[in-house]
C-alpha positions in Angstrom: 74.2 172.0 -104.5 73.8 173.1 -100.8 75.3 171.0 -98.0 73.1 169.6 -95.8 74.8 166.6 -93.6 78.6 166.6 -92.8 80.3 163.7 -90.6 83.8 164.1 -90.1 86.3 161.2 -88.8 83.1 158.8 -87.7 84.8 155.9 -85.9 82.2 153.2 -83.9 83.4 150.6 -82.4 80.8 147.7 -80.7 81.7 145.1 -78.1 85.5 146.0 -78.7 85.6 145.7 -82.3 85.6 149.2 -84.8 83.0 148.6 -87.2 83.6 152.2 -88.8 86.5 154.2 -88.8 87.7 157.0 -90.4 84.6 158.1 -92.6 84.2 161.8 -94.0 80.8 162.2 -96.0 79.3 164.9 -97.0 75.4 164.9 -97.6 73.9 167.5 -100.5 70.2 168.9 -100.8 68.3 166.7 -104.0 70.9 164.0 -102.8 70.1 160.2 -103.3 72.6 157.6 -101.6 73.3 153.8 -101.7 75.3 152.1 -99.1 75.8 148.9 -100.5 78.6 146.0 -98.7 78.5 142.4 -97.4 76.3 141.8 -94.0 77.5 143.3 -90.8 80.0 145.6 -92.8 78.4 149.0 -90.7 75.9 150.0 -93.3 72.5 149.6 -90.3 74.6 151.6 -88.3 76.2 154.6 -90.2 72.4 155.2 -91.1 71.8 155.0 -87.1 74.8 157.5 -87.0 73.5 159.8 -89.5 69.8 159.9 -88.0 71.1 160.8 -84.7 70.0 157.3 -83.3 73.2 156.5 -81.9 76.2 158.3 -81.4 79.9 157.6 -82.7 82.6 156.4 -81.0 84.4 159.2 -81.7 84.1 162.1 -84.9 81.4 164.4 -85.6 78.3 164.9 -87.3 77.2 168.6 -88.0 73.4 169.2 -89.6 74.0 173.3 -91.6 69.3 173.0 -90.4 66.9 171.0 -89.0 65.8 168.4 -91.0 63.0 166.7 -90.3 64.2 162.5 -90.5 61.8 159.9 -91.0 63.5 156.5 -91.3 62.5 153.3 -92.1 64.5 150.2 -90.3 64.9 146.5 -91.7 62.9 144.6 -89.0 60.5 146.5 -87.4 58.9 145.3 -83.4 55.8 143.5 -83.7 53.4 145.1 -80.9 49.6 145.2 -79.7 48.2 148.0 -81.5 46.8 147.7 -85.1 48.6 149.2 -88.3 45.6 151.7 -88.4 46.3 153.0 -84.5 50.1 153.4 -85.1 49.6 154.9 -88.2 47.5 157.2 -87.0 49.9 158.3 -83.8 52.6 158.5 -85.8 50.7 160.5 -88.2 49.1 163.1 -84.7 53.2 162.8 -84.4 54.4 164.3 -87.8 51.2 167.0 -86.8 49.4 165.7 -89.1 45.5 166.7 -88.9 43.2 163.8 -88.1 41.3 164.5 -91.6 45.0 164.3 -93.5 46.0 161.2 -91.8 42.8 159.6 -92.7 43.0 160.4 -96.0 46.7 159.3 -95.9 46.3 156.1 -94.4 43.9 155.1 -96.6 45.6 155.9 -99.8 49.0 155.0 -98.6 47.4 151.5 -97.9 45.5 151.2 -101.2 48.6 151.7 -103.1 51.1 149.0 -101.2 47.5 146.1 -100.7 47.5 146.4 -97.2 44.0 148.4 -96.5 42.3 144.5 -95.7 44.9 144.0 -92.8 45.1 147.9 -91.1 42.9 146.7 -88.8 45.3 143.3 -87.3 47.3 143.6 -84.3 50.7 143.9 -85.6 52.0 140.8 -83.6 50.4 139.1 -86.3 51.7 140.7 -89.2 54.2 139.1 -91.9 57.8 140.5 -91.7 57.4 142.1 -95.0 53.9 143.7 -93.8 55.3 144.6 -90.9 58.3 146.8 -93.6 54.8 148.4 -95.2 53.1 149.9 -92.5 57.0 151.2 -91.5 57.1 152.8 -94.9 53.8 154.5 -95.0 54.3 156.3 -91.7 57.7 157.3 -93.3 55.7 158.8 -96.5 52.6 160.5 -94.5 54.6 163.8 -94.4 57.4 164.4 -96.6 60.3 164.6 -94.6 63.2 166.2 -95.8 66.0 163.1 -95.1 64.0 160.0 -95.1 66.8 156.9 -94.5 65.8 153.2 -95.6 67.5 150.1 -94.0 67.5 147.6 -96.7 63.7 148.3 -97.9 63.3 146.1 -100.3 64.1 142.8 -98.4 60.3 141.9 -97.3 58.4 142.8 -100.0 56.1 141.3 -102.8 57.2 142.3 -106.5 54.6 144.8 -106.9 54.8 146.7 -103.8 58.5 146.6 -104.5 57.3 149.0 -108.4 55.4 151.0 -105.7 57.8 151.5 -103.8 60.4 152.9 -106.1 57.8 155.3 -108.0 57.6 156.5 -104.9 61.1 157.2 -103.8 61.6 158.9 -107.0 58.8 161.1 -107.0 60.1 162.4 -103.2 63.0 162.7 -104.6 61.4 165.5 -107.1 60.1 166.9 -104.3 63.7 167.8 -102.8 63.5 164.8 -100.4 67.3 163.0 -99.8 67.0 159.1 -99.5 69.5 157.5 -97.9 69.3 153.8 -97.7 71.4 150.1 -97.1 70.8 147.8 -100.2 72.6 144.9 -102.0 69.8 145.4 -105.4 71.6 146.5 -108.0 68.7 147.6 -109.8 66.9 149.2 -106.8 70.4 151.3 -107.1 69.9 152.0 -110.3 66.5 152.8 -110.2 66.8 155.6 -107.1 70.6 156.7 -106.4 72.9 158.9 -108.4 75.8 158.1 -105.4 76.8 154.3 -104.4 79.3 153.8 -101.8 80.9 151.2 -100.4 81.4 150.0 -96.9 84.3 147.6 -97.0 87.0 146.6 -93.7 85.9 149.7 -91.6 86.1 152.1 -94.6 84.3 154.2 -97.6 84.5 154.0 -100.9 82.4 155.9 -103.8 81.6 153.8 -107.1 81.8 156.2 -109.4 79.3 154.1 -112.4 77.6 151.1 -113.2 81.3 149.5 -114.3 82.6 149.9 -110.8 79.4 148.4 -109.0 79.4 145.3 -110.9 80.4 145.2 -114.5 78.7 145.7 -117.5 74.5 146.0 -117.6 72.1 144.6 -119.9 68.5 145.4 -120.3 66.7 141.9 -120.8 62.7 141.6 -122.1 60.4 139.0 -121.6 56.9 138.0 -122.1 54.5 135.9 -119.7 54.0 132.5 -121.0 51.6 129.8 -119.9 51.0 129.2 -116.1 54.7 130.9 -115.9 55.9 132.2 -112.0 58.2 135.0 -111.4 61.3 133.5 -109.6 62.8 134.6 -106.3 66.3 135.4 -107.3 63.7 137.8 -110.2 61.8 139.4 -107.2 61.3 143.1 -107.6 63.4 143.1 -110.6 60.9 143.4 -113.6 59.0 146.9 -115.1 55.6 146.3 -116.7 56.3 148.2 -119.9 53.0 147.3 -122.3 52.4 143.8 -122.6 56.5 143.5 -121.8 58.2 143.1 -118.1 61.1 144.1 -118.5 64.8 143.8 -116.3 68.4 145.5 -115.9 71.4 142.8 -114.8 74.6 142.7 -114.8 76.6 141.2 -116.9 78.1 138.9 -114.8 74.2 136.9 -114.0 72.5 137.9 -116.5 73.0 133.9 -118.2 72.0 132.2 -115.5 68.5 134.7 -115.0 67.6 134.1 -118.1 68.0 130.2 -117.8 66.2 130.0 -114.5 63.1 132.8 -116.3 62.3 130.4 -119.4 62.6 127.3 -117.0 60.0 129.0 -115.3 57.7 130.1 -118.4 58.9 133.3 -119.4 59.6 134.1 -123.0 62.5 136.0 -123.7 61.4 138.5 -126.2 65.1 140.8 -126.9 68.7 142.1 -124.8 69.6 145.2 -125.0 73.4 146.7 -123.8 72.5 149.4 -120.7 75.0 150.9 -120.5 75.1 152.2 -123.7 71.3 153.5 -124.1 
């Protein structure tokens, strides 16, 4: 794969504290990268450095061509504009004609269950809804590089499934994906390379075992008046009349017990690492 971005000896300090130190990273075309690690470890900072939104304290970054970046922050500022007005203006900035802007807004807002909120002032929208608006803006024109900061943190289950499907479609079209996240199922769904930021350093996690141990696939059916526990939100994939969930070994017993308590019926368990 052809190199697209190279980070050389990146160090970043904030208020005399070193957040990242001597990081080296190469991002290639068609790659999908995830950064994981505890809160405050520097994931968001690294995304902003890659996007050129902030400058590192030391080191250099090289772009091998002039890629189009789109950036989805974890928290989106509230404003007086309606979602439709904001998306229309951003579409024009991306050089989309008026007709294409309208088509994209209509289609993507329907996909993300946002149609009825398009004409509300954004200052009145919830965090999750604002995040949807930001995602829609990023998808209106396919970018060369899409950067996502905790993209599922405020999303409902249906929207998360739509989001994962659309990201994988972007991957197939050649968009480079770079995100920070905590959700193992999201990394498994869209990322081919995972790095952990720990104690200012960047470590590559080579496979599923290194990022959390053995994995299992659980199969469930809905019971009468079953509810989805918050801890399982976004992890379910609909497969016909059954629901599929991939989990780490160390969390499987707790999640199964939680699902059964909420009225779900366990119908199978498979070793994901031997599929």
